[in-house]
C-alpha positions as a printed NumPy array, in Angstrom:
array([[  0.   ,   0.   ,   0.   ],
       [  1.349,   3.44 ,  -0.938],
       [  1.989,   6.076,   1.678],
       [ -0.851,   8.444,   2.503],
       [ -0.345,  11.8  ,   0.737],
       [  0.526,  14.705,   3.051],
       [ -2.699,  16.694,   2.815],
       [ -1.682,  18.885,   5.788],
       [  0.975,  20.59 ,   3.668],
       [ -0.924,  20.382,   0.354],
       [ -1.098,  23.581,  -1.674],
       [ -4.555,  25.102,  -1.839],
       [ -4.308,  28.363,  -3.763],
       [ -6.413,  31.339,  -2.717],
       [ -7.375,  31.899,  -6.362],
       [ -8.541,  28.274,  -6.728],
       [-10.919,  28.738,  -3.789],
       [-12.12 ,  32.289,  -4.478],
       [-12.248,  32.275,  -8.294],
       [-13.108,  28.634,  -8.986],
       [-14.917,  27.048,  -6.016],
       [-16.605,  30.167,  -4.65 ],
       [-16.608,  32.34 ,  -7.782],
       [-18.57 ,  32.755, -10.95 ],
       [-15.893,  32.646, -13.65 ],
       [-17.562,  29.752, -15.521],
       [-20.717,  27.657, -15.555],
       [-19.01 ,  24.98 , -13.411],
       [-17.801,  27.659, -10.98 ],
       [-21.306,  29.058, -10.535],
       [-22.666,  25.612,  -9.599],
       [-19.764,  24.965,  -7.208],
       [-20.071,  28.444,  -5.68 ],
       [-23.787,  27.875,  -5.124],
       [-23.102,  24.513,  -3.451],
       [-20.187,  25.58 ,  -1.227],
       [-21.901,  28.896,  -0.431],
       [-25.   ,  27.021,   0.737],
       [-22.774,  25.168,   3.226],
       [-21.692,  28.497,   4.72 ],
       [-18.301,  28.917,   3.017],
       [-17.477,  32.421,   1.741],
       [-14.715,  34.161,  -0.238],
       [-14.026,  36.427,   2.74 ],
       [-13.055,  33.38 ,   4.802],
       [-11.572,  31.309,   1.974],
       [ -9.013,  29.687,   4.315],
       [-11.905,  27.928,   6.074],
       [-12.726,  26.009,   2.883],
       [ -9.019,  25.328,   2.198],
       [ -8.606,  23.76 ,   5.654],
       [-11.893,  21.894,   5.32 ],
       [-10.751,  20.349,   2.036],
       [ -7.413,  19.246,   3.54 ],
       [ -9.252,  17.638,   6.483],
       [-11.805,  16.024,   4.152],
       [ -9.035,  14.448,   2.061],
       [ -7.197,  13.114,   5.121],
       [-10.281,  11.215,   6.297],
       [-11.544,  10.192,   2.872],
       [-11.6  ,   7.04 ,   0.835],
       [ -8.737,   7.549,  -1.652],
       [ -8.209,   6.383,  -5.204],
       [ -4.947,   7.152,  -7.006],
       [ -4.087,   7.031, -10.693],
       [ -1.372,   8.33 , -12.951],
       [ -2.26 ,  11.276, -15.159],
       [ -0.324,  13.402, -17.679],
       [  0.092,  16.037, -14.925],
       [  1.262,  13.725, -12.135],
       [ -0.26 ,  11.266,  -9.685],
       [ -3.943,  12.097,  -9.176],
       [ -5.591,  11.44 ,  -5.81 ],
       [ -9.393,  11.366,  -5.676],
       [-10.78 ,  11.713,  -2.148],
       [-14.417,  10.868,  -1.391],
       [-15.51 ,  11.786,   2.111],
       [-17.313,  14.258,   4.319],
       [-16.45 ,  17.898,   4.911],
       [-17.441,  19.769,   8.053],
       [-19.33 ,  22.865,   6.937],
       [-19.682,  26.211,   8.738],
       [-23.445,  25.575,   8.954],
       [-22.703,  22.784,  11.442],
       [-23.478,  19.879,   9.122],
       [-21.345,  17.363,   7.218],
       [-21.583,  16.84 ,   3.458],
       [-20.098,  14.149,   1.249],
       [-17.861,  15.661,  -1.409],
       [-15.15 ,  14.658,  -3.848],
       [-11.836,  16.494,  -3.847],
       [ -9.188,  15.922,  -6.499],
       [ -5.486,  16.509,  -5.9  ],
       [ -2.397,  16.244,  -8.124],
       [  1.035,  15.25 ,  -6.867],
       [  3.803,  16.559,  -9.101],
       [  7.494,  17.046,  -8.323],
       [  6.864,  16.267,  -4.67 ],
       [  4.116,  18.867,  -4.302],
       [  0.474,  18.026,  -3.669],
       [ -2.085,  20.595,  -4.806],
       [ -5.864,  20.897,  -5.018],
       [ -7.367,  20.612,  -8.488],
       [-11.114,  20.688,  -7.799],
       [-13.89 ,  19.731,  -5.422],
       [-17.589,  19.045,  -5.945],
       [-20.567,  17.387,  -4.237],
       [-20.534,  13.604,  -4.25 ],
       [-23.37 ,  11.762,  -5.933],
       [-23.192,   9.208,  -3.094],
       [-25.332,   9.934,  -0.016],
       [-23.666,  10.819,   3.27 ],
       [-23.465,   7.991,   5.769]])
């Protein structure tokens, strides 16, 4: 079994959170912003979502695969939301040149347990 990726030190860019997951720069962004906003996450406190995604990935069911950009880690698990509830989401991370970074996150189609 491969070592668990180090999600604690994973790179989660401010722009990825604000512009992509909580923004409205594209159709996909609008849907993600609506979802994550409904959980209580906001651009003003973007670090809260960044930390939530790291914690979600650490406790998630992981699948890894090679991709043209590096080793991809797909994490399916629950995130603790500011509204006090837990939601099942998918977060996707890429490991390249020893650095792990967030690619995307979205609601899981699987129900929460």
